[in-house]
C-alpha positions in Angstrom: 99.4 162.4 118.1 97.3 161.1 121.1 93.2 161.7 120.6 91.4 163.1 123.0 88.4 161.4 124.9 86.0 163.6 122.9 88.0 162.3 119.7 87.2 158.8 120.7 83.7 159.4 121.6 83.0 160.9 118.0 85.2 157.7 116.6 82.8 155.5 118.5 79.7 157.7 117.4 80.5 157.4 113.7 81.3 153.9 113.7 78.0 153.2 115.5 76.1 155.2 112.9 77.9 153.3 110.0 77.3 150.0 111.7 73.5 151.1 112.0 73.3 152.5 108.5 74.3 149.0 107.0 71.9 147.0 109.2 69.2 149.5 108.3 69.8 148.6 104.6 69.6 144.8 105.3 66.9 145.6 107.1 65.1 147.2 104.0 66.1 144.5 101.9 64.1 142.2 104.0 61.3 144.2 104.4 61.0 145.1 100.7 61.7 142.0 98.9 58.1 140.5 99.4 56.8 143.9 97.5 59.5 143.3 95.1 58.1 139.8 94.3 54.7 141.3 94.3 55.4 143.9 91.7 57.5 141.6 89.2 54.7 138.6 89.8 51.9 140.8 88.5 51.3 138.2 85.2 47.9 139.8 83.9 49.0 138.1 80.9 48.7 134.7 82.2 45.1 134.5 81.3 45.3 135.5 78.1 48.8 134.1 76.6 47.2 131.5 74.4 44.2 133.8 73.3 46.2 136.7 72.4 49.2 134.5 70.7 46.5 132.4 68.7 45.6 135.7 66.6 48.9 135.5 65.1 50.0 131.8 65.3 48.6 128.3 64.9 48.5 125.8 68.1 51.5 124.2 66.6 53.4 127.3 66.5 52.3 128.6 69.8 53.8 125.5 71.5 57.1 126.1 69.7 56.8 129.5 71.0 56.6 128.4 74.4 59.3 125.4 73.9 61.4 128.7 72.4 60.9 130.5 75.6 62.1 127.4 77.9 65.0 126.9 75.1 66.1 130.5 75.7 66.0 130.4 79.5 68.2 126.9 79.0 70.9 129.3 77.5 70.5 132.2 80.2 69.5 130.4 83.2 73.1 129.0 84.8 75.2 132.1 83.2 72.7 134.4 85.1 73.1 132.6 88.3 77.1 132.9 87.8 76.5 136.7 86.8 74.7 136.7 89.8 77.1 135.1 92.5 80.3 136.8 90.6 78.7 140.3 90.2 76.0 140.9 92.6 72.3 140.1 93.4 70.8 143.5 93.2 72.6 144.4 89.7 71.0 140.9 88.6 67.6 141.7 89.9 67.9 145.1 88.1 68.7 143.1 84.9 65.8 140.6 85.2 63.0 143.3 86.3 64.3 145.6 83.3 63.9 142.5 80.5 60.2 142.1 82.0 59.2 145.4 81.1 60.9 145.4 77.8 59.3 142.0 77.0 56.0 143.1 77.6 56.4 145.8 75.4 57.5 143.6 72.3 54.3 141.6 73.0 52.1 144.7 72.8 53.9 145.7 69.3 53.0 141.5 68.2 52.1 140.9 64.5 53.4 137.6 64.1 55.5 134.6 64.9 59.1 136.6 64.8 57.8 139.4 67.1 56.1 136.8 69.6 59.3 135.0 69.0 61.4 138.3 70.5 59.3 138.8 73.2 59.5 135.3 74.5 63.4 135.6 74.8 63.0 139.0 76.6 60.5 137.0 78.9 63.1 134.2 79.4 66.1 136.3 80.2 63.7 137.8 82.7 63.2 134.9 84.3 66.5 133.5 84.0 67.9 136.7 85.7 65.5 136.4 88.9 65.7 132.4 89.0 67.7 131.5 91.9 69.1 134.8 92.8 66.0 136.4 94.3 66.1 133.5 96.9 69.8 134.0 97.4 69.3 137.7 97.9 66.7 137.3 100.8 68.7 134.5 102.4 72.1 136.4 101.9 70.3 139.6 103.7 68.6 137.6 106.2 72.2 136.2 107.1 73.7 139.6 107.3 71.3 140.6 110.0 72.0 137.4 111.7 68.7 136.4 111.3 68.7 133.0 108.8 66.8 131.1 111.3 63.6 133.0 110.0 64.3 132.2 106.5 61.9 129.2 105.9 59.1 131.3 107.4 59.8 134.4 105.7 60.6 132.9 102.2 56.9 131.2 102.6 55.7 134.9 103.5 57.2 136.4 100.1 56.0 133.1 98.3 52.4 133.8 99.8 52.5 137.6 99.1 53.8 136.9 95.3 51.2 134.3 94.6 48.4 136.5 96.2 49.7 139.2 93.5 49.7 137.0 91.0 46.3 136.3 91.7 44.8 139.5 91.8 46.5 140.2 88.8 45.2 137.5 86.6 41.8 137.9 88.1 42.5 141.4 86.6 43.6 140.9 83.6 41.0 138.5 82.4 38.4 141.3 83.3 40.6 143.9 81.3 41.3 141.8 78.5 37.4 142.1 77.5 37.9 145.4 76.6 41.3 144.7 74.6 44.0 141.7 75.4 46.6 144.0 74.8 45.6 145.9 78.2 46.7 142.8 80.2 50.2 143.2 79.1 50.1 146.9 79.6 49.2 146.3 83.3 52.0 143.8 83.9 54.7 146.2 82.3 53.6 149.1 84.9 54.1 146.7 87.5 57.1 145.6 86.4 58.6 149.4 86.4 57.3 149.5 89.9 59.4 146.3 90.8 62.4 148.2 89.0 62.1 151.4 91.4 62.3 148.9 94.7 64.9 146.8 92.8 67.0 150.1 92.9 66.6 150.7 96.5 68.2 147.3 97.5 71.6 147.3 99.1 73.8 144.7 97.7 74.2 141.8 100.4 78.0 142.0 102.2 78.7 138.9 102.4 79.7 137.1 99.3 83.3 136.0 98.4 83.9 136.0 94.6 82.9 133.0 92.6 85.1 131.1 90.6 85.6 131.1 87.0 82.8 129.8 85.2 83.6 126.5 84.6 85.1 126.1 88.0 81.7 127.2 89.4 79.8 124.8 87.4 82.1 121.9 88.7 82.0 122.7 92.1 77.9 123.0 92.1 77.8 119.6 90.4 79.9 118.3 93.0 77.1 119.2 95.5 74.8 116.6 94.0 77.4 113.8 95.6 75.1 114.5 98.4 72.3 112.3 98.6 69.4 114.9 99.9 70.6 117.6 97.4 70.6 114.9 94.5 67.0 113.8 95.5 65.6 117.2 95.8 67.5 118.4 92.6 65.8 115.7 90.4 62.5 115.9 92.5 62.4 119.9 91.4 62.8 118.6 88.0 59.7 116.5 87.9 57.5 118.3 89.9 58.6 121.4 87.7 57.6 119.7 84.5 54.1 118.6 86.0 53.3 121.8 87.4 53.6 123.5 83.8 51.7 120.9 81.5 48.2 122.2 83.2 49.7 126.0 82.8 50.5 125.4 79.3 47.4 123.8 78.2 44.3 125.1 80.6 43.9 127.7 78.3 43.3 125.2 75.1 41.2 123.5 77.4 39.1 126.4 78.3 38.8 127.4 74.8 37.3 124.0 73.8 34.7 124.5 77.1 34.0 127.9 75.8 32.6 126.3 72.3 31.2 123.4 74.3 29.3 125.5 77.3 30.0 128.9 77.0 28.9 129.8 73.8 30.5 133.3 73.7 34.3 133.6 73.0 34.5 137.1 74.4 33.9 135.2 78.1 37.2 132.9 77.7 39.5 135.6 79.2 37.2 136.2 82.3 36.9 132.2 82.9 40.8 131.8 82.2 41.4 134.9 84.8 39.0 133.4 87.3 40.8 129.8 87.1 44.1 130.9 87.0 43.3 133.4 89.9 41.7 130.8 92.3 44.5 128.3 91.5 47.2 131.4 92.8 45.1 132.0 95.9 45.4 128.1 96.4 49.1 128.5 96.1 48.9 131.3 98.5 47.8 129.4 101.2 50.0 126.1 100.4 53.0 128.7 100.7 52.1 129.0 104.5 50.9 125.6 105.2 54.0 123.8 103.7 56.6 124.8 106.6 53.9 123.8 109.1 53.1 120.6 107.5 56.5 119.4 107.2 57.1 120.4 110.8 54.5 118.1 111.8 54.4 115.3 109.3 58.1 115.8 107.6 59.1 116.4 104.0 58.3 113.4 102.3 54.5 113.2 103.3 54.3 116.9 101.7 56.4 116.1 98.6 53.8 113.0 98.2 50.6 115.1 98.6 52.2 117.6 96.0 53.3 115.1 93.5 49.7 113.4 94.0 47.7 116.6 93.4 49.4 117.6 90.5 49.1 114.1 88.7 45.4 114.0 89.5 45.1 117.7 87.8 46.7 116.2 84.6 44.9 113.1 84.6 41.3 115.2 85.1 42.2 117.4 82.3 43.0 114.4 80.1 39.9 112.0 80.9 37.1 114.6 80.8 36.2 117.5 78.7 33.6 118.8 81.4 33.1 122.7 83.3 33.9 120.3 86.6 37.4 119.6 85.8 38.0 123.3 86.5 38.1 122.6 90.1 41.1 120.4 89.7 42.9 123.0 87.8 42.0 125.6 90.6 44.6 123.2 92.7 47.3 123.8 90.0 49.7 126.0 91.7 49.0 124.3 95.3 51.7 121.3 94.9 54.3 123.8 93.8 53.7 126.4 96.5 53.5 123.7 99.2 56.9 122.2 98.4 58.7 125.8 97.8 60.0 126.7 101.4 60.3 123.6 103.0 62.9 122.2 100.0 64.8 125.4 99.8 65.1 125.6 103.7 67.2 122.5 103.5 68.9 123.0 99.9 70.3 127.0 100.5 71.8 126.7 104.0 73.9 123.8 102.2 75.4 125.8 99.5 78.3 128.2 100.0 77.3 132.0 99.6 79.5 132.5 96.3 77.2 129.3 94.5 73.6 129.7 96.0 72.4 131.2 92.6 74.4 129.2 90.6 73.3 126.2 91.9 69.9 127.3 92.0 69.7 128.5 88.5 71.3 125.1 87.6 68.6 123.2 89.1 65.8 125.3 87.1 67.8 125.1 84.1 67.6 121.5 84.0 64.2 121.4 84.7 62.9 123.9 82.3 65.2 122.1 79.3 63.8 119.0 80.2 60.1 120.5 79.9 61.1 122.6 76.8 62.1 119.0 75.2 58.9 117.6 76.5 56.9 120.5 74.5 58.8 120.5 71.8 58.2 116.3 71.4 54.6 117.1 72.2 54.4 119.5 69.4 55.3 117.1 67.1 52.0 115.0 67.3 49.9 118.2 67.0 49.8 118.4 63.3 50.0 121.8 61.6 46.1 122.4 61.3 45.0 125.3 62.9 41.9 123.5 64.3 42.0 122.8 68.3 40.6 119.5 68.6 39.8 117.7 72.0 41.2 114.3 71.0 44.7 116.2 70.2 44.5 118.2 73.6 43.8 114.9 75.5 46.5 113.0 73.8 49.0 115.3 74.8 47.9 115.4 78.2 47.9 111.7 78.7 51.6 111.3 77.1 52.6 114.1 79.6 51.4 112.3 82.7 52.9 109.1 81.5 56.2 110.9 81.5 56.1 112.5 84.8 54.5 109.5 86.8 57.1 107.5 85.6 59.9 109.8 87.1 58.0 110.1 90.2 58.0 106.7 90.7 61.6 106.3 90.1 62.3 109.0 92.8 60.0 107.6 95.4 61.8 104.3 95.3 65.0 106.2 96.7 63.1 108.0 99.0 64.6 107.2 102.0 67.3 109.7 101.8 64.9 112.3 102.6 62.8 110.2 105.2 64.5 112.0 108.4 63.8 115.7 107.1 
């Protein structure tokens, strides 16, 4: 039966409406992704983690809880990336965001080491399921809209918005913690629920072939490390991750000691902690935009050298001197990681097949977190089992961390010729 011209026009219009609807869904992904980042990165608990945990555990147990978190991420990191590549980006983000809300609820019920450990496991699950998937989701959505050339700038913008949200959250978290330390976790839980609502409105990017079986997928991703550029950036990410997290893990004990020395009132510790980490997040937000510009002007290697140098200077300052002036260095804590985030991802992500992106990025994050977990556990062995926090112990831990990280950086930069052209 022949179609009438009117029927053909109807079919054409229907097809066009479908194309526009699909394009609109990709555009919604692109438009809302930065705000999803903002909602899920409301970490109002950051300035009170040690202060809150120390109500229930010793310094040694606190370090062990942090090591447990990284160990749990190790277990979940790559499987979550594989889940994303095989099942979908949207469902993976939904699982991760739900885990954030559950983790915060568990922390609110804490009464000792065991409950805190359960909360750490859910927190690890949340970060693991977001790790790699968010970046892959963003790139896939842009590619479907034929706008992948915008990825570096847009990823930098999303990073900047996320860090700004974190900065405001930690400033607020430090203030509301004066009333009750638990309020910081309540604030974060409400934000996570907002992120869950946004993620539910996402559309799965359509360009993705099914991932291979898990073992084959790992082999395929590992094989990418035969490319010198990817291998070098993989190793650099591991070292810079560890160096970036040393100040994060120990700046609250550092501030606590300063509180005893110069502030005189323990109640002020959450405010000081929130101000310090808040300013550091604003610095990271600036660096997120600057990284792409600096790479275009100077090349990738100088940007990486600046990032590594700043990170080492922060740890050295904290280890060398117990003084409020050192907090000026801690303000820069997020600057190096944010500076290299978009430039390095812009080189790595396009080199990966769509069905490998989340798994590869998760594998990269896994190795970084596993290495740092091992470092934390090793450091915890030298802190002793006593409850007292003393400057000599903290300084020794910081020096040991700097020595390990500097050795890794020195070895990497010996072979830095592989990325000089980028």
